[in-house]
N, C-alpha and C positions, 0 to 999 in steps of 0.2 A: 417414567415410561410404562404404559400398560403392557400387558402380555402380548396382545395382538401386534402392537408396534414393535415390541422387542423381537418377536418371532420373525417379522418382516426384515428388521435390521440384521438379525442373526443370519438370515438366508443370504442377504447381500454380502455380509462379512464372509460367509462360507464361499461365496462365489469369487471373492477377491484374492484367494490364495489356493494353492494346491492342497495344502494340509493345514487345518486349524485345530489347535489343541483346546481341550475343555478349559484349561487354566486361562488361556488367552480370552476365550469368550466370557469367562467369569469375571476377569479383570475389566474388560471393556464395558460390560453391562452392569457391573456392580452386583452380581448375584453369586450364590454359592455353587459349588460343583454339582451338588445334587439337583439344583434347579436347572443347570445346564443339561444334565442327562434327561430330565423331564421334557425340556424344550426340544431336544433332539428327537425324542420319541414322538412328540407332537408333530414335528415337521415330517417325520417318516409316515405317520398316520395320515397326513394330508397328501401323501403321494409324492413327496420330494425324494428323488433318488439319491440317498446318502450312503456312503460307504465309510468304513472305519478300518484303521490298522491298530492293533493292540499296542498300547504304549506309545503310539505316535500321534494320532488324532483323527479328525473327521474330514471327509472330502465329498464334493459333489461329483457324480458320474460325469466323465468327460462328454462335452457336447450339450449339457443341460444349461440353458441360460434363460432367465426370464425376460430381460430387456431385449428388444429387437435390434438394437444398434451394436456395432463393434468398433472398437478403437484400434488403430495401429500402434505399434510400439513407439513410433515417432510422436504421435499425438499424445500418448500416455506420458512420454518423457517430457514433452512441453508442459503438460499440466502438472507434472511432478515439480518442474522448475517453478511454476507459478505458486505451487503450494509452499515451497521453500521460501519464496519471497514474501508470501503472506505471513509465514511464521516470524519473519524478521521485521516486517514493516507494518503489519496490521495489528489490530487489537485482538485480545484473547477470544472474543466471541466470533469474530470473522475467521480466525484461524481454525476454531473448532468446527464451524460450518464448512470450511473448505476441506478439512480432514474427512468429514462425513461424506462430502461429495466425492472425494478421491476414492473412498472405499467403494462407492457405487461404480466409479469408472473402472477400478481394478476388477470389479465383479464381472465385467463383460469382456475381459481380455482372454485370449486363448492362453494355453499353458506356456507356450514359448515367450509370449509377450509378458506374462506374469513373471517369468524368470528374469527377463530383461529389467523390469521395474524393480523387482526385489534386489537385483544385483547392484543397481546404481543408486538406489534410494539413500543408502547410508554413506555414499561417497560424494554426495552433493550437499553443499551448504550455502546459506546466505546469511551474512552477518552485518549488523549495524555497527559501523566503526566510527560513527559521529561522536560518540561519547555521551549522547543524549538518549536515554532510554524512554521510549514512548510509554506514558501511563496507560495501563490496560483497563483501568476501572472506568475511565470517563471518555472513551473514544467515540461512543455513540454511532459508529459507522452504520450498523444495521438500521437504527432509527432514522438516520439521514437518508439511507437508500429508500426506505419506506416513504418518507416525506417527498423525496424526489419523484417517486412513482405516482403517489396519490395527490401531489401538489398541495400538501398540508402546510399551513403556516405553523412554524415552530416558535416556541418561547425558550430562550436560552439565558442563562446567567453567565456573562462573559467577563473574564478578568483581563484588564489591560495593564501590563507591567509598567509602561511609562507613566501612567496616571496613578498607578497603585490603587485601582478601584475596580469594583465589579458592578456592571450595569445589567439591567434586565432588558432584553431586546425581543421584539417579535420580528421574525425574518421569513422571507420566502426563498427557499433553497433553489439555486441555479445549477451548481456544478460542484462535484467532489473530486479533489485531485491531490496527488502526493508530489511534493517538490520541496527542496531545501530541507530534506530530512524530516518533514512533518506532513501530516494530512491537513488539508485546507478546505474550507467550505466557502465557496463564493455564493453570496446571497444578497437579496434586496432587504435593507434594514429599514423598518418602519420608523425607528427612532431618529435615524439620520436622514431619512428620505433619499437614500442613495445606495449604490452597490458597495459592499464591503467584503473584505477577505478575512475570514475568521479561522484562526488556527484551532484545530480540534482539541488539542491538549490544553487549551486555555478556557474551554467551555466547562464550567463547573457543574452545571445542571442543564438538562435538555428535556423538553416534553413536547409532544405533538398535540396541537390544539384540535378542536373539532371544526375549525374554520379551514376552508380551502380557498386557493386563489385561482382565478380564471385567466389572469393576465398571462400572455405569452411573452416570456423574456427574450431579449435578443440573443444571438449566438454568443458563445463564451468570449470569442475574440473581440466582439463589439463591447461586451461588458468590461473586459479588461481595459480597453482603450478609454472607456468612460471613467473608470476608476483612476487611471493614470492622468486623465485630463484635468482632474480637480486638484492635483498636487503641483507644488512648485518644483518643476523638473529641470534638470540641467542636461544639455547634450554632451556626450562623451564620445571620443573616438580613440580606439586603441589599435595597435598593430602587433601581430604575433605570428609565429610560425604556424603553418598548416599541419598541426599534429594533434595529439590527444588533448593538450591544454586548450587548444582552440575549441574543441567540442565541449569540454567541461565549462569553459567560460561562456560560450554561446548558450548552452543549456541552462546555466545558472541565471543568466540575464534574459531568458526567453521572453518574459512578459514586457521587458523594456527594450527589446531589440527592435531597431527601426531600419536597419540596413546593414549590408556587408559588401565588401569589394574584394574580388580575387586578384591578387598581385602575383600569381604564380606560386612561388614557394612560401609566400606569406599572405595573411588575410588582414583586412581592416574591418573592424566591427564598430558600427555606430549604434549607440544605445542611449537610453534616458535613465536617470537616477534621481532620487529625491534626497540623497545623502552622499556627498563627495567623500567625507571622512570614512564612512562605512565601506563604500566601494573601494577606496584607496587601501584600506587595511586589508581587505580581501585580496586585491590584486597584488599586494606586496608578497604574498605567498609564492608568486611565480617569478619573482626576482627580475633578472635581465631578459627573461623570455617574453615579457610584455613591455611594449613601448607606448607611453601615453602621448598622444599627439595633441589632444585638446580635451578640456580647457586648461589654461595656464594655472588656474586655481587647483586643479587636481595634481598637476605637476608639482606644485608647491607642497601640497599635502604629502605626496610621496617623498619629497626631499626631507620634510620634517620627520616622517617615520624612519627613513633611512638614517638620519642624523641621530635619532634617539637610540637606534640599535647600535650604531657605530660607537656612540658615547658610552653605552653600557659595557661594551667589550674592550674599548680602548682606554677606558678610565678617564674620559674627558667630560663626564656629566657634571 
């Protein structure tokens, strides 16, 4: 970072808090304390109204703000929550970019709102409890965002665990989304001549080509239906209580959801799946809370899983 950019960023940092220590500025920008003192003098020489308290730190005179916008404490709190989620479920580059944006947001808050954000920031957390840590080195989220905006064709090296092989694909990005504890890129694949769902953590290398595509892709919902249409799918109907499990199962199966029926205290969900064993093993987590109505093949899958578990603990295997 050159000095001009550092001075601008330092001013924003100063606006984000009531008091900022020289040590804090030195740590954030990777400079020595002596350089901090020189930068502070440069800001003062440029007419920035800075104050200082001996042994405490530096501050901007109340009422001085560069940006013309102001955020309420509620808005700042909502963005703070988004930042926590970014830290838990986004890659390191995205988290760093969000942290930088959050400093700018804090910079335009009044002192009372700054106190609000400072008080709750350390008391809010978001944690990935899936047991699967997202690789931060190869998430490529920023590059994908750029490709989505510029309509760039991307070249990726994509690893497929079932085939245990890596293929080189040229793809046209359509949508980026987070579900099932992973980031996914929906794109048109030139190799398969069809839309595909690529898990970001399985992309080993990604580059933006100098080619752009002019084709207007259908809405995401239409693309998902096209992707499901080429699979050998099975209709499934389950019944469960209208509680939190209903919302979890519905959201988990959102792309295969084809209908639902309100029965008062219970709900029926109609969905499509390409793997009864996989769906059955997942539904087994909910035990007697979920009733499989159809197909009978899925009922048999559930009976087999239940028998395996019973045999393990009853010693009848």
